[in-house]
N, C-alpha and C positions, 0 to 999 in steps of 0.2 A: 266846671275844672276846666280853665280856659288859660291858656300862654297869651301873655300879654303882646299885642299886635307891633309894638314897638320892637320887641326883642328881637333881634338876629343872628344871634347866636348864642347857647347856651350849654356848655361844657361843664357838667359837674362833676364829671371824673369817677363816678362811683359803679362803672359797668363792669360785669362778669369779667375775670382777669382772662377767660381762653378767648375772648373774642379778638384782642388785641385792637380796639376800635374803641374812640370815644364818640358816644350817640351824643347829637346834637338836639337838644329839647326844646329847640325853636322851632317855628314854623318851617325856617329856611330847610333844615333837614340835610346840611353839609356835615356829616360825622368825619371826625378825624381818626388819622389813621397812623398807628404806634410803630415806630421801627427805632433802629439802631440801640436797643437797650432801654429805651423808656418803658415804664409800667407803673400800675397803679399801687399805691400803698397805703395800708389802714394808718398809717402816722399821719391822720390827715386834720385839716380844721373841720371837715364835716364829711362823716362815712368813710370815704376814701377820696384820694388825691392822685396827681401826677408827679410822677417821678424823673425828672430827667436823667438821673444816674450818668453822669458825665457829657455823653455824645447823643445821647437821648434826643428824640423828634415826634413830634404830635403833629402830622402835617393835615391842617383843615384848609379847604378851597373855598375859604371866605375873606374878601377882604376890607379893611376898615373905610367907610367912606369918607374920604379925606377932604373931599369936596362940600360936604355937608356937614351938618351937626351930628354929632356922634358921644356916647359916654360907653368907656370901655372899664370894667370894673374886675377885680380880681382879688383872691388872696394869695399871697407868696412869701415862700419859707426859705430864706438864703442861708447858704451853708456858710458864708463869709461875712464879715463886717461892715461890705458895703453893696448898698444894692442902688443901680442906678435905672434912669430912662433915658433916651434919646429919641428925638423926631427929625428926621431926615426932611430936607428939600433940593429941588434940583440945584445942581452946580457941584462945586468942588468945594469941600470943607463946609459945606453951608448945612449948619443942624444946630440945635440947640438940646441942651442936657442937663442933665442934674444927678447928683450923686447922694446918699443918704447915709448916715450911721445906723446900722440896724444890730438887733442883738443875733448873732447865728442861732439858728433853730426855733426862733419866734415868728409866728404867725402875723404879719402885715396886711392891713387892707389899703390897696392902692387903688384909685379912680381917676380916670382920665376924661376930662369935659372939652370938648370944641363946640363953642357957640358963635356962630358966625364967624368973626376973626378970632376971637377970645380963647385962648385956650388955660384952661386950668387943671392943676394937679392936685390932689387929695390923698393925703396919709391918715388911716384909720380916722376918716371923717372931716379932717381939718385941712383948711386949705394952704398950701405949702410953696406954690407957686403960680405964678398969673403973666401971662405975656400976651400981647396983641400980634398975632401973626402978620406977616408981611407978602406971605405967598401960601401955596397950596401943599400940605405937606405930601410927601411920596412912600413914605416909611418909618417903622417905627420898632423898637426894639427896648427889651427891659432886660437888664445883666446885671450878673454880680461880678466881683473881681477877679474872676477866674475867667478872663476873657480867652484866653488862649488854651487855656487845660479843659474847656468843656463846663458845663455847670450840674452842681448837684443841687438846684434848689427845686423846690416842689410848687406845683400850682393848684388852687383848687377854686372853683365856683367860680369860672369865667365867663361873665355876660357882657356882650355887647348889644347897644340900643341905638337904634335910629336917631333917636332925640337927643337932647341937652339936659342932663336931669338936673336938678338943684340939688344946693347941696344937704337939704332936708330929705328930698328923695335918696340921696346917697347914703345918708344915715340909716335909713329904714333898710334899705339892702342888706348894709353891713351887718345890722341886727338881727335881722329875719330870725326872729324868736317866734316861730312858727309851732303853735300849739297842734294838740294831737286833734284831727277833725275826724269827725265819721260822717259816712254818706250813706243813702241809701239811692241805688238808680241814680247817681249823680247828683242829689239832693242833698244839702247837708242836713244832719239832724236837728242843727240848730234854728233851721226853719220853721220846724214845728214845735219850737220851745222845749226840744229834748238836749238833756246834757248827759255824756256817761261820764259816771265817777269812778267805775273800776272795770275793768277786764280779763276773763280767763278764756283761755284755750286757742287765742288768735296764732299764737306761734308755739311749734315744736310739740314734743308731749304725746303724739298721736300714740293710738295704742295698738299694737302688733295682733294681725291675726294670728288664728292658731296654725302653726307650720305643720306638715305630715311628722306624724310619731309613730313608732315602733315600740311597742313593750313586749322585752323578751321575757319569760317567765325564769330563766334561769341565770338572768343579769340583774344587777342592781339598777334601779329606775329608769327611765325611757330615753329612747334615742329620737331626738327632734331636729328636722331639717330647719338650721339655721342661716341658710346661703343666703336667700333670698325672700327675705322679709318683705309681707304687705301689710297694709295699715286699715283701720277701720275708719268711718266718718269720723270727722269733728264736730265737736260739739263747742261753740262757744256763747258764753253767758257775758251779757252786757247789763251792769247794775247803774240804772238810768234815773233820772228824776225828769218830770216835765212842770213847766208853769205856765200859768195861764191868766189875764186880767180878770176873768170873770166866770161862775160855773159854766156857761153855756159855751163859752170859746176852750172851757178846758175839756169840756165832754165832746168838743167838735176836734178840736186838735189832737187828742188821745185817739180817736176811731180815725183819723185821717191817716197817723203815723202807724197803727197797727196796723191798717189796711194795706200799706204798702208791702209788708212781707206774705201777703194772703192773695197774690195773684197768681195766674196759670203758671206752671213753670218756675224756674228759677228768679231770685232775686239778686242784685248786686249788692253787696255790702263792700265799701271801700274805708280803709284807714289810712290817712295821712298823717305821719308821726314825726318825718323830717323833710319838710317841705312837700311839693305835689310829685317831685321827680320818681320817687321809690314806695309806691304806697303798699299795702296790702290789701289783696283785693281777693274777694271771692263770691262765689255762686252758692247761694242757699235757698233754704225754706225755714217755715217756722213752725214744728210739729206738734208743740205742747202750745196750753192755753198761757196768756200772759195776763195775770191780777194787778190792776195798781192798786197801790195801797192811799188811801186820801181821807182829808178831812175835810168837809164843806164850810167855807167862809164866805163870806160877801166881798173881802177882799182880792190879793193875790192868790191863785190858786196852784197849789204845791200837791204834786202826787209823785210816790216813788214804785218802780217796778223793774223785775230783772227778766230782760229779753233774752229768751235762749233760742239759738237759732242751730240749725245743721247744713255742715258742707259735705252732700255725699261722695264727692270725689277731690279730696284735700290733698292731692300730691300733683304740682303743675309748673308749667313754666310761664312766663308773664311777658308780653308784648305790650307796644306800645305805636300808636297810630295816631300822628297829629295833622289835622286838616282833611282836605278831601284827598279821593282818588282810590287807587288798587292798592290794597294790601295782599303781599303775595308770600305763601309760607310752601316750601317742598321738604318734604322728609321722607325718612325710608325707616321703617319699624313693622316690626312683625306684629305687634302689639295694637289694638284698635285706641284710637286717640277720638276726644272731644274737641272741639273748639268754638270757644264763646266768645263773639268779637265785641263785646262790649256795647252794642246798641241793640238789643234784645235778639239778635240774627244767631243763628250757631249752624257748625257743621258737625255731624254725629258718625262714628265708628271709620274715621281716616285711618289707612293702614298702606301698606305696600311698599314697594320700590319707587325713590324719587318721584311721590305720588304730590302733586302740584295743586293747592288752592288756594284761590282767591277772592276776595271781598272787595265790594267797591262803597265806599264812604262818600256819600252823594252830600251830607251835612257838616261845613267847618265844626272841628271842634276835637277834643281831645278822648280817644279811645283805647282803654286797657285791655287785651286779649288775654283771657286765658286759652292754655291748650293741657286738659286734664289727662290722665293715663299712667301707664307705666313708663315716665320720663326717662327712666334710668336705662331701659331699652331702645332707647332711639340711636339710629346708625349713623343715619345724618340729619343735619339739619341746616335749612337757608331759608332767610327770610330779609324782606327790605324794610322790616319794622324795627324800634328800638326793643333791644332786649332788657329788660328791665330786672327781671330773677331768671336765672337758667334753669335753676330746681327751687321751689319752695314747697314747704309741709308743713 
């Protein structure tokens, strides 16, 4: 799981509401700050979107590289019948613009590409404007017809690249029909010829532990403490099939795949269900046997099996670190937390007042960090990482 090297700003706007932050999922890590009424809305093209709510602002310290090639793509939903863009140049009244007739409340995919001096605009993958630029732009804006009264538009999946994308590449970005992908320690199941046809237990439905109870002989029923629920471990079942080109290859790949779950300690299971920005992640082990049902033949070998996994610490907060550098977590909690850094290392039994834990990532990559424990009892929390899930159980 790696970020594209030419992606210099990526704001999916899918972030937790209570952080008031639009996390940047590119290596630039220039997170946006929401103010003046801007919020995240679930009335989105994908997951959540940014709603400007009139005077809302999302301030991001990242400039469009006007002097070189670039591609800016985003989904826009206008509240008016007109949607326009403007590219400004030095001087008075020196700009180019275009106004589009759109259906209010309908998501439109806009792309702006500068390749040398050629500037091209695409609407839903179709070129609608082309011009040779005579100078270097100094500013850019997208507007609806309520220029003076504030905008009630929504934005989603904003991506800025430091290269000029082709029309075909833009159409692929727009389609973005990501299949559900399963990874074991960062390696796709498909690399082992394994595919998942059905899964259970990956979200919700955790069984509660028995709370403190008192059975009074002169009262009906039983009195149970229900104020602070605690949960048992999670059981995940993945119904899989594996295919290989020969009997020998089948045995080799089956053994190699199953062995990934038999190492000392935990194995990282990741499930990307809506793009790579907000995966479901688990620290798991394999407590039971895995029997592969197969029929031997001399052609394509196919076997089916159910992979049963256990997550001993099912309630967690999930963060992300991109690239190299030092990740920092400062937390206040009376309950002990465990931190799994996503590179195989960990810190156990973290607790106290303003306790700071740091971790150095020396190899460039994308690391999903899991913090497990009684997440709801955390009193304060600060980090320089992306917050993917504030609480996941």
